[in-house]
C-alpha positions as CSV (number, residue, x, y, z in Angstrom):
1,M,5.2,-3.8,10.6
2,R,5.8,-0.1,11.6
3,F,8.2,1.9,9.4
4,S,9.4,5.4,9.6
5,S,7.4,7.9,7.6
6,T,10.4,8.3,5.2
7,P,11.4,7.4,1.9
8,R,13.7,4.9,3.3
9,G,10.8,3.6,5.4
10,A,8.8,3.2,2.5
11,R,11.6,1.4,0.5
12,L,12.0,-1.2,3.4
13,A,8.3,-1.7,3.9
14,R,8.4,-2.9,0.0
15,R,11.0,-5.0,0.6
16,L,10.0,-6.8,3.9
17,A,6.7,-7.4,2.1
18,G,8.7,-8.9,-0.7
19,E,10.2,-11.1,1.6
20,R,6.9,-12.1,3.3
21,L,5.2,-12.9,0.1
22,D,8.0,-15.2,-0.8
23,A,7.8,-17.0,2.7
24,W,3.9,-17.4,1.8
25,G,4.6,-19.2,-1.4
26,I,4.3,-16.1,-3.7
27,P,7.9,-16.2,-5.2
28,Y,10.0,-13.5,-6.5
29,G,9.7,-12.6,-10.0
30,S,6.2,-14.2,-10.3
31,D,3.5,-11.7,-11.6
32,A,1.5,-12.1,-8.4
33,H,4.7,-11.1,-6.5
34,D,5.3,-8.1,-8.6
35,V,1.8,-6.6,-8.5
36,L,1.6,-7.1,-4.7
37,T,5.1,-5.6,-4.0
38,L,4.0,-2.7,-6.6
39,I,0.9,-2.1,-4.3
40,V,2.9,-1.7,-1.2
41,A,5.2,0.5,-2.8
42,E,2.7,2.9,-4.2
43,L,0.6,3.0,-0.6
44,S,3.7,3.2,1.4
45,A,5.1,6.1,-0.8
46,N,1.6,7.8,-0.4
47,A,1.8,7.5,3.3
48,V,5.2,9.0,3.5
49,R,4.2,11.8,0.8
50,H,0.5,12.6,1.9
51,G,0.3,11.1,5.5
52,R,3.4,11.8,7.2
53,V,3.1,13.6,10.6
54,I,6.8,14.4,11.8
55,G,7.6,11.6,14.4
56,R,5.0,9.3,13.5
57,D,5.3,6.0,11.7
58,F,3.2,4.4,9.2
59,R,2.1,0.7,9.5
60,L,1.9,-2.0,6.9
61,R,-0.2,-5.0,7.3
62,L,-0.2,-8.0,4.8
63,S,-3.1,-10.6,5.5
64,A,-4.2,-13.5,3.4
65,E,-7.5,-15.7,3.6
66,G,-7.7,-18.6,1.1
67,T,-6.5,-17.0,-2.1
68,T,-7.2,-13.5,-1.1
69,L,-4.4,-11.2,-0.3
70,R,-5.0,-7.7,1.5
71,V,-2.6,-4.8,1.8
72,E,-3.1,-2.2,4.4
73,V,-1.1,1.1,5.0
74,T,-2.2,3.3,8.0
75,D,-0.8,7.0,8.3
76,S,-1.1,9.3,10.7
77,R,-3.1,12.2,8.6
78,G,-7.0,11.5,8.3
79,E,-7.7,14.8,6.7
80,S,-5.4,14.0,3.6
81,I,-8.2,11.5,2.0
82,P,-7.1,9.4,-1.0
83,A,-8.8,9.9,-4.4
84,L,-8.3,9.0,-7.8
85,T,-7.4,11.9,-9.9
86,E,-6.2,12.5,-13.5
87,P,-2.5,12.9,-13.6
88,S,-0.8,15.8,-14.9
89,N,0.9,15.4,-18.3
90,D,3.5,17.8,-16.8
91,L,4.3,15.7,-13.5
92,D,5.7,12.6,-13.0
93,A,3.5,11.9,-9.9
94,G,-0.3,11.3,-9.2
95,R,-0.5,7.9,-10.9
96,G,-0.2,5.8,-8.0
97,L,-3.6,5.2,-7.0
98,L,-4.7,4.7,-10.5
99,L,-2.1,1.7,-10.7
100,V,-3.5,0.3,-7.4
101,A,-7.0,0.6,-8.7
102,A,-6.0,-1.2,-12.3
103,L,-4.1,-4.0,-10.6
104,T,-6.5,-4.7,-7.5
105,D,-9.9,-6.4,-7.1
106,R,-10.8,-3.5,-5.0
107,W,-9.5,-0.9,-2.8
108,G,-10.6,1.6,-0.3
109,W,-9.7,3.5,2.9
110,Y,-11.4,4.1,6.4
111,P,-10.6,6.5,9.0
112,C,-8.7,5.1,12.2
113,I,-10.7,4.2,14.9
114,D,-7.8,4.1,17.7
115,G,-6.3,7.6,17.1
116,P,-5.7,10.1,14.1
117,G,-4.9,8.9,10.6
118,K,-6.4,6.5,8.0
119,T,-5.8,3.0,6.5
120,V,-5.9,2.6,2.8
121,W,-6.4,-1.1,1.7
122,A,-6.4,-3.1,-1.3
123,V,-7.6,-6.6,-2.1
124,L,-6.2,-9.0,-4.8
125,N,-7.8,-12.1,-5.6
126,M,-5.2,-14.9,-6.5
127,G,-7.9,-17.5,-7.2
128,L,-8.7,-19.1,-10.7
129,S,-11.8,-17.9,-12.2
């Protein structure tokens, strides 16, 4: 799905991802639904804040293979590389990727091969251990 690189686009991405997860059998209010929509919200917000290029959208891709769910958010700024950093106590921002890292089994990023930008991804295994 494509969304405008605006706060409104990020909110819409989270909402539509929540609807898709519910349709896939991950119901609203479940822990898995809450975690996955938080991941979508954080990665979408980062795409808008750090990956925005005026006039270009960001993309959200959700996929499932067995019990593994993958969230991918692609933006247009490849030079803005995501990194875990220690957040400042003085700021309310800078904790998004820390949340993503804490809530998922793994995450990372790769440069786009079909144009400028990058894709940030996160994987959550929903299976029982």
